[in-house]
C-alpha positions as CSV (number, residue, x, y, z in Angstrom):
1,M,11.6,-9.7,-58.2
2,N,11.4,-6.5,-56.2
3,P,9.0,-4.2,-58.2
4,M,9.6,-0.4,-58.0
5,F,6.5,0.6,-56.2
6,A,5.1,4.1,-56.4
7,R,5.6,6.3,-53.3
8,R,1.9,6.0,-52.5
9,M,2.5,2.4,-51.4
10,S,4.3,3.7,-48.4
11,R,0.9,4.4,-46.9
12,F,-0.4,0.9,-47.7
13,Q,2.0,-1.2,-45.6
14,E,0.4,-3.7,-43.2
15,S,-0.3,-1.8,-40.0
16,D,-0.1,-3.2,-36.6
17,L,-3.9,-3.3,-36.6
18,T,-4.1,-5.9,-39.4
19,P,-2.9,-8.9,-37.4
20,I,-5.2,-7.8,-34.6
21,L,-8.2,-7.9,-36.9
22,R,-7.1,-11.2,-38.3
23,L,-7.1,-12.7,-34.8
24,A,-10.6,-11.2,-34.3
25,A,-11.9,-13.2,-37.2
26,N,-10.9,-16.6,-35.7
27,P,-13.7,-19.1,-35.1
28,G,-14.8,-19.1,-31.5
29,I,-14.2,-15.4,-31.0
30,I,-17.2,-13.2,-30.1
31,S,-16.3,-10.3,-32.4
32,F,-17.6,-6.8,-32.0
33,A,-15.0,-5.7,-34.5
34,G,-16.6,-5.6,-37.9
35,G,-19.3,-3.3,-39.2
36,L,-21.3,-6.3,-40.4
37,P,-25.1,-6.4,-40.8
38,A,-27.2,-9.2,-39.3
39,P,-27.1,-12.0,-41.9
40,E,-30.3,-13.6,-40.6
41,L,-32.2,-10.6,-42.1
42,F,-30.7,-10.9,-45.6
43,P,-33.7,-11.5,-47.9
44,V,-32.4,-14.8,-49.3
45,E,-35.7,-16.2,-50.4
46,E,-36.9,-13.0,-52.0
47,L,-33.6,-12.7,-53.9
48,K,-33.9,-16.3,-55.1
49,H,-37.2,-15.3,-56.7
50,I,-35.9,-12.0,-58.0
51,S,-32.8,-13.5,-59.5
52,S,-34.8,-16.1,-61.4
53,R,-37.3,-13.5,-62.7
54,V,-34.5,-11.0,-63.8
55,L,-32.7,-13.8,-65.7
56,A,-35.9,-15.0,-67.3
57,D,-37.3,-11.7,-68.3
58,Q,-34.2,-9.5,-68.8
59,G,-31.3,-11.9,-68.8
60,K,-29.7,-10.7,-72.0
61,R,-29.5,-7.2,-70.7
62,A,-28.7,-8.0,-67.1
63,L,-25.7,-10.1,-68.1
64,Q,-24.4,-7.5,-70.6
65,Y,-22.0,-4.6,-70.2
66,S,-23.9,-1.4,-69.2
67,S,-23.3,2.3,-68.8
68,S,-20.9,3.8,-66.2
69,E,-23.5,5.9,-64.6
70,G,-25.7,2.9,-63.9
71,H,-29.2,1.5,-64.6
72,L,-31.6,4.4,-65.1
73,P,-34.7,2.9,-63.3
74,L,-32.5,2.2,-60.2
75,R,-31.1,5.7,-60.3
76,E,-34.7,7.1,-60.5
77,K,-35.7,5.1,-57.4
78,I,-32.6,6.1,-55.4
79,A,-33.3,9.8,-56.2
80,A,-37.0,9.4,-55.2
81,R,-36.0,7.7,-51.9
82,S,-33.4,10.3,-51.1
83,N,-35.8,13.2,-51.8
84,K,-38.3,11.6,-49.4
85,N,-36.0,10.6,-46.6
86,F,-33.3,13.2,-46.7
87,R,-35.2,16.2,-48.2
88,T,-33.0,16.5,-51.2
89,N,-34.1,17.7,-54.7
90,L,-32.5,15.1,-56.9
91,K,-33.2,13.7,-60.4
92,A,-31.8,10.5,-61.8
93,S,-29.2,12.6,-63.6
94,N,-27.9,13.6,-60.1
95,V,-27.2,10.0,-59.2
96,A,-24.5,7.6,-60.3
97,I,-24.2,3.9,-59.3
98,T,-21.0,2.8,-57.7
99,T,-19.4,-0.5,-56.6
100,G,-20.2,0.2,-52.9
101,S,-19.8,3.7,-51.5
102,Q,-16.1,2.8,-50.9
103,Q,-15.6,3.3,-54.7
104,S,-17.0,6.8,-54.4
105,L,-14.4,7.7,-51.8
106,D,-11.6,6.3,-54.0
107,I,-12.7,8.1,-57.1
108,L,-13.4,11.4,-55.4
109,G,-10.0,11.4,-53.9
110,K,-8.4,10.9,-57.4
111,M,-10.7,13.6,-58.8
112,V,-9.8,16.3,-56.3
113,L,-6.6,15.6,-54.4
114,D,-3.0,16.3,-55.5
115,E,-0.1,15.2,-53.3
116,G,0.1,17.4,-50.3
117,D,-3.5,18.7,-50.5
118,C,-5.5,18.7,-47.3
119,V,-8.5,16.7,-46.2
120,L,-10.5,18.0,-43.2
121,S,-12.3,15.3,-41.2
122,E,-14.0,14.7,-37.9
123,S,-11.8,13.4,-35.1
124,P,-12.1,10.4,-35.2
125,T,-13.3,9.4,-38.6
126,Y,-14.0,6.4,-40.8
127,L,-10.9,4.3,-41.2
128,A,-11.6,3.1,-44.8
129,A,-12.1,6.7,-46.0
130,L,-8.5,7.4,-44.9
131,S,-7.4,4.3,-46.8
132,A,-9.1,5.5,-50.0
133,F,-7.7,9.0,-49.8
134,N,-4.2,7.8,-48.8
135,A,-3.5,6.8,-52.4
136,C,-3.4,10.5,-53.3
137,L,-0.8,11.3,-50.6
138,P,-2.8,14.1,-48.8
139,E,-2.3,15.7,-45.5
140,Y,-5.0,15.5,-42.8
141,R,-6.4,18.2,-40.5
142,E,-8.6,16.8,-37.8
143,V,-11.3,19.2,-36.8
144,E,-12.3,19.3,-33.2
145,T,-15.4,17.1,-32.7
146,D,-17.8,17.0,-29.8
147,D,-21.0,15.1,-29.1
148,K,-22.8,17.2,-31.8
149,G,-20.2,16.7,-34.6
150,M,-17.6,19.1,-36.0
151,V,-17.1,22.1,-33.8
152,S,-18.0,25.2,-35.9
153,A,-15.3,27.5,-34.6
154,D,-12.5,25.0,-35.2
155,L,-13.9,24.2,-38.7
156,E,-13.8,27.9,-39.6
157,K,-10.2,28.1,-38.2
158,A,-9.1,25.1,-40.2
159,L,-10.6,26.3,-43.5
160,A,-9.0,29.7,-43.0
161,S,-5.6,28.4,-42.3
162,E,-5.3,25.3,-44.6
163,K,-4.7,27.0,-47.9
164,R,-4.6,23.6,-49.7
165,A,-7.9,22.3,-48.2
166,K,-9.7,20.4,-50.9
167,I,-12.1,18.0,-49.2
168,V,-14.2,18.2,-46.0
169,Y,-15.2,14.6,-45.2
170,V,-18.0,14.0,-42.7
171,I,-20.5,11.4,-41.5
172,P,-23.3,13.4,-39.9
173,D,-25.7,10.5,-39.1
174,F,-24.6,7.8,-36.6
175,Q,-21.0,8.3,-37.4
176,N,-18.5,5.5,-37.8
177,P,-16.8,5.0,-35.4
178,T,-18.6,7.0,-32.7
179,G,-22.3,6.6,-33.4
180,K,-22.8,10.4,-32.9
181,T,-25.3,12.4,-34.9
182,W,-25.2,16.1,-35.8
183,P,-28.3,18.1,-34.7
184,L,-30.0,20.4,-37.3
185,Q,-28.4,23.6,-36.1
186,R,-24.9,22.2,-36.3
187,R,-25.6,21.1,-39.9
188,K,-26.8,24.6,-40.8
189,D,-23.8,26.2,-39.1
190,F,-21.5,23.8,-41.0
191,M,-23.1,24.6,-44.4
192,E,-22.8,28.4,-43.7
193,I,-19.1,28.0,-43.0
194,V,-18.1,25.7,-45.9
195,S,-20.1,27.8,-48.4
196,K,-17.4,30.5,-48.0
197,Y,-14.7,28.3,-49.3
198,D,-14.1,26.3,-52.5
199,V,-14.0,22.9,-51.0
200,L,-15.8,19.7,-51.8
201,V,-17.9,18.4,-49.0
202,I,-18.3,14.6,-48.9
203,E,-21.4,13.6,-46.9
204,D,-21.0,9.9,-46.3
205,N,-24.5,8.5,-45.3
206,P,-24.5,4.7,-45.1
207,Y,-26.5,4.6,-41.8
208,G,-28.9,7.5,-42.0
209,E,-32.0,5.3,-42.5
210,L,-31.2,3.1,-39.5
211,R,-32.6,5.6,-37.0
212,F,-34.0,4.1,-33.8
213,E,-35.6,7.2,-32.3
214,G,-37.0,10.4,-33.7
215,E,-37.2,11.6,-37.3
216,I,-34.5,11.5,-40.0
217,L,-32.8,14.9,-40.1
218,P,-32.2,16.9,-43.3
219,S,-29.0,16.0,-45.1
220,L,-26.2,18.4,-45.7
221,K,-27.0,17.9,-49.4
222,S,-30.5,19.3,-48.8
223,L,-29.0,22.4,-47.3
224,D,-26.5,22.9,-50.1
225,R,-26.9,26.1,-52.2
226,R,-23.6,26.0,-54.1
227,G,-23.6,22.5,-55.4
228,Q,-20.5,21.7,-53.3
229,V,-21.9,18.7,-51.4
230,V,-21.8,15.1,-52.7
231,M,-23.8,12.6,-50.7
232,L,-22.8,8.9,-50.7
233,G,-25.2,6.0,-50.0
234,T,-25.2,2.3,-50.2
235,F,-27.4,-0.8,-50.1
236,S,-24.8,-2.5,-48.0
237,K,-26.3,-1.5,-44.6
238,I,-30.0,-1.5,-45.6
239,F,-30.1,-4.5,-47.9
240,C,-27.1,-6.8,-48.8
241,P,-23.4,-5.8,-48.7
242,G,-22.4,-8.7,-50.9
243,L,-24.2,-7.2,-54.0
244,R,-21.7,-4.3,-53.8
245,V,-24.0,-1.5,-55.0
246,G,-23.8,2.0,-53.7
247,W,-24.4,5.5,-55.2
248,I,-23.2,9.1,-55.3
249,C,-25.5,12.1,-55.5
250,G,-24.2,15.4,-56.9
251,E,-24.3,18.0,-59.5
252,E,-24.4,16.8,-63.1
253,D,-21.1,18.3,-64.2
254,L,-19.3,16.8,-61.3
255,L,-20.8,13.4,-62.0
256,A,-19.6,13.6,-65.6
257,S,-16.0,13.8,-64.4
258,F,-16.7,11.2,-61.8
259,G,-18.0,8.9,-64.6
260,N,-14.8,9.3,-66.6
261,L,-12.8,8.0,-63.7
262,K,-15.2,5.2,-62.9
263,Q,-15.1,4.0,-66.5
264,A,-11.3,3.9,-66.2
265,A,-11.6,1.9,-62.9
266,D,-14.1,-0.8,-63.7
267,L,-16.3,0.3,-66.7
268,H,-19.5,-0.1,-64.6
269,T,-20.9,-1.7,-61.5
270,S,-22.4,-5.2,-61.8
271,T,-25.3,-5.0,-64.2
272,L,-26.9,-8.1,-62.7
273,S,-26.8,-6.7,-59.2
274,Q,-28.3,-3.4,-60.3
275,Y,-31.2,-5.2,-62.1
276,E,-31.8,-7.4,-59.1
277,I,-32.0,-4.5,-56.7
278,D,-34.2,-2.6,-59.0
279,A,-36.5,-5.5,-59.3
280,Y,-36.6,-6.0,-55.6
281,L,-37.5,-2.3,-55.1
282,S,-40.4,-2.8,-57.6
283,E,-41.8,-6.0,-56.2
284,Y,-41.1,-5.8,-52.5
285,D,-41.3,-3.1,-49.8
286,I,-37.8,-2.2,-48.8
287,E,-39.2,0.2,-46.1
288,E,-40.7,-2.8,-44.3
289,H,-37.4,-4.6,-44.6
290,I,-35.6,-1.5,-43.1
291,K,-38.2,-1.5,-40.2
292,K,-37.1,-5.0,-39.4
293,L,-33.5,-4.0,-39.4
294,I,-34.2,-1.1,-37.1
295,A,-36.2,-3.2,-34.6
296,L,-33.4,-5.8,-34.4
297,Y,-30.6,-3.3,-34.2
298,R,-32.4,-1.2,-31.6
299,E,-32.9,-4.3,-29.4
300,R,-29.2,-5.2,-29.8
301,R,-28.0,-1.7,-29.1
302,D,-30.2,-1.6,-25.9
303,L,-28.8,-4.9,-24.8
304,M,-25.2,-3.9,-25.4
305,L,-25.6,-0.6,-23.5
306,R,-27.3,-2.3,-20.5
307,S,-24.6,-5.0,-20.5
308,M,-21.9,-2.3,-20.6
309,E,-23.5,-0.4,-17.7
310,R,-23.4,-3.6,-15.6
311,A,-20.0,-4.9,-16.7
312,F,-17.7,-1.8,-17.3
313,P,-15.9,0.1,-14.5
314,E,-17.3,3.6,-13.8
315,E,-14.3,5.3,-15.2
316,V,-15.0,3.9,-18.7
317,T,-17.5,5.9,-20.8
318,F,-19.3,5.2,-24.0
319,T,-21.7,6.8,-26.5
320,R,-25.4,6.1,-26.7
321,P,-26.2,6.2,-30.5
322,A,-29.7,6.9,-31.7
323,G,-29.1,4.6,-34.7
324,G,-26.5,3.0,-36.9
325,L,-24.2,0.1,-36.0
326,F,-21.6,1.3,-33.4
327,T,-20.9,2.6,-30.0
328,W,-17.6,4.3,-29.0
329,V,-15.8,3.6,-25.8
330,T,-13.3,5.9,-24.0
331,L,-11.0,4.4,-21.5
332,P,-8.8,6.1,-18.8
333,E,-5.9,7.8,-20.6
334,R,-3.4,5.5,-19.1
335,V,-4.9,2.5,-20.9
336,N,-3.9,1.5,-24.4
337,A,-6.7,-0.3,-26.2
338,R,-4.3,-2.4,-28.3
339,D,-2.9,-3.9,-25.1
340,L,-6.5,-4.4,-23.8
341,F,-7.3,-6.2,-27.0
342,L,-4.8,-8.9,-26.3
343,K,-6.2,-9.3,-22.8
344,A,-9.8,-9.5,-24.2
345,L,-8.7,-12.0,-26.8
346,E,-7.7,-14.4,-24.1
347,K,-11.3,-14.3,-23.1
348,K,-12.5,-14.9,-26.6
349,V,-13.8,-11.4,-27.3
350,A,-12.7,-8.8,-29.9
351,F,-13.2,-5.2,-30.8
352,V,-11.4,-2.5,-32.9
353,P,-8.8,-0.4,-31.0
354,G,-9.7,3.3,-31.6
355,G,-6.3,4.9,-32.4
356,A,-6.5,3.8,-36.1
357,F,-9.6,6.1,-36.6
358,F,-7.6,9.2,-36.0
359,P,-5.8,10.4,-39.2
360,N,-2.8,11.8,-37.3
361,G,-2.6,9.1,-34.6
362,G,-2.9,9.2,-30.9
363,H,-6.0,8.6,-28.7
364,E,-5.1,5.0,-28.1
365,N,-7.4,4.9,-25.0
366,T,-10.5,4.4,-27.3
367,L,-12.2,1.5,-29.0
368,R,-15.2,0.8,-31.3
369,L,-17.9,-1.9,-30.6
370,N,-20.4,-3.1,-33.2
371,Y,-23.8,-4.4,-31.9
372,S,-25.5,-5.3,-35.2
373,N,-23.9,-8.6,-36.0
374,M,-23.9,-10.7,-32.8
375,P,-27.0,-12.4,-31.5
376,P,-28.3,-11.4,-28.0
377,E,-26.8,-14.2,-26.0
378,L,-23.3,-13.5,-27.5
379,I,-23.6,-9.8,-26.9
380,E,-24.2,-10.4,-23.2
381,E,-21.5,-13.0,-22.9
382,G,-19.0,-10.9,-24.9
383,I,-19.6,-7.7,-23.0
384,A,-19.3,-9.5,-19.7
385,S,-16.0,-11.0,-20.8
386,L,-14.8,-7.6,-22.0
387,G,-15.8,-6.1,-18.6
388,E,-13.7,-8.8,-16.8
389,A,-10.8,-8.0,-19.1
390,L,-11.2,-4.3,-18.4
391,R,-11.2,-4.7,-14.6
392,E,-8.2,-7.0,-14.7
393,F,-6.3,-4.6,-16.9
394,L,-7.1,-1.6,-14.8
């Protein structure tokens, strides 16, 4: 049977990147491809205790259906942590629980985008956000992006010229894929510009608490005076991705519409996972857990950057992130990172070619490396092998 697929499926064909990433997952490959946390820091023993206690004390509620907006005590804790860390002014009613922050991207696209509407994004941007929005058949406008984030003049130009602009999607803290962070003044300039237009700003913030140096900067949501910013967060990067619990922060009327679509999608996020995380936050100190993550990831970042300085040719450049999970590599323009991937794979090392992170294509002389998942000895070995592949390729 050949089903009559909707036109949106034309954007969901297997890309040439899919078999590349499938190869990267093979055993024996040193993979810098995925954005995976370090599994050795998952709080397995603590969760054994928490799971038993939740089932013993609240099992009948934790295993039952629950509300679409999520478990109230957990939403209260998320609002309080956001207010403390990102200088927002949220109540529990400004927070809804989602099945990972990826669900927020999917639902927000359905809420806001009609076919042919325009999404403005950084250049490059998060690949899975493009996948979520693609179901709505939008057009993309890449806004010029430098080491400080979206370039204000090009953002203003894009908003003035794109009459069907509906969403501005950004990752101001330790961006995926580049690892770049917007300074405070760029954030203020951004909010001044977008406040002139009726667009929804999606501030994706999965990495903001994983800062290695300096203080956490005010979020765009904290600078929002019109209620046009929604901020997304997740426990995937600061706790356990397998629990699939994230959140969205926004104005109450927007979250009401969001909740209607979430109810249609999955009724609600796992009740048990929400109760377990809420219990963990009550009984343990997640801030201490995050400090352990930061210490480990800082060490691995430093090791990867030192290894790249030794192993990579001088004509290859890379970012030096102050937090998060990724560094971004720019090769000479004549080099296609997809071809380099095959050469690197012969040496048992993998990465993600960068062209897929650009909504409108091009820029194939780039690649993304993850430093959070591999242990130190494999970071050194893998970067040395990648450096050999680069020198042979060049």
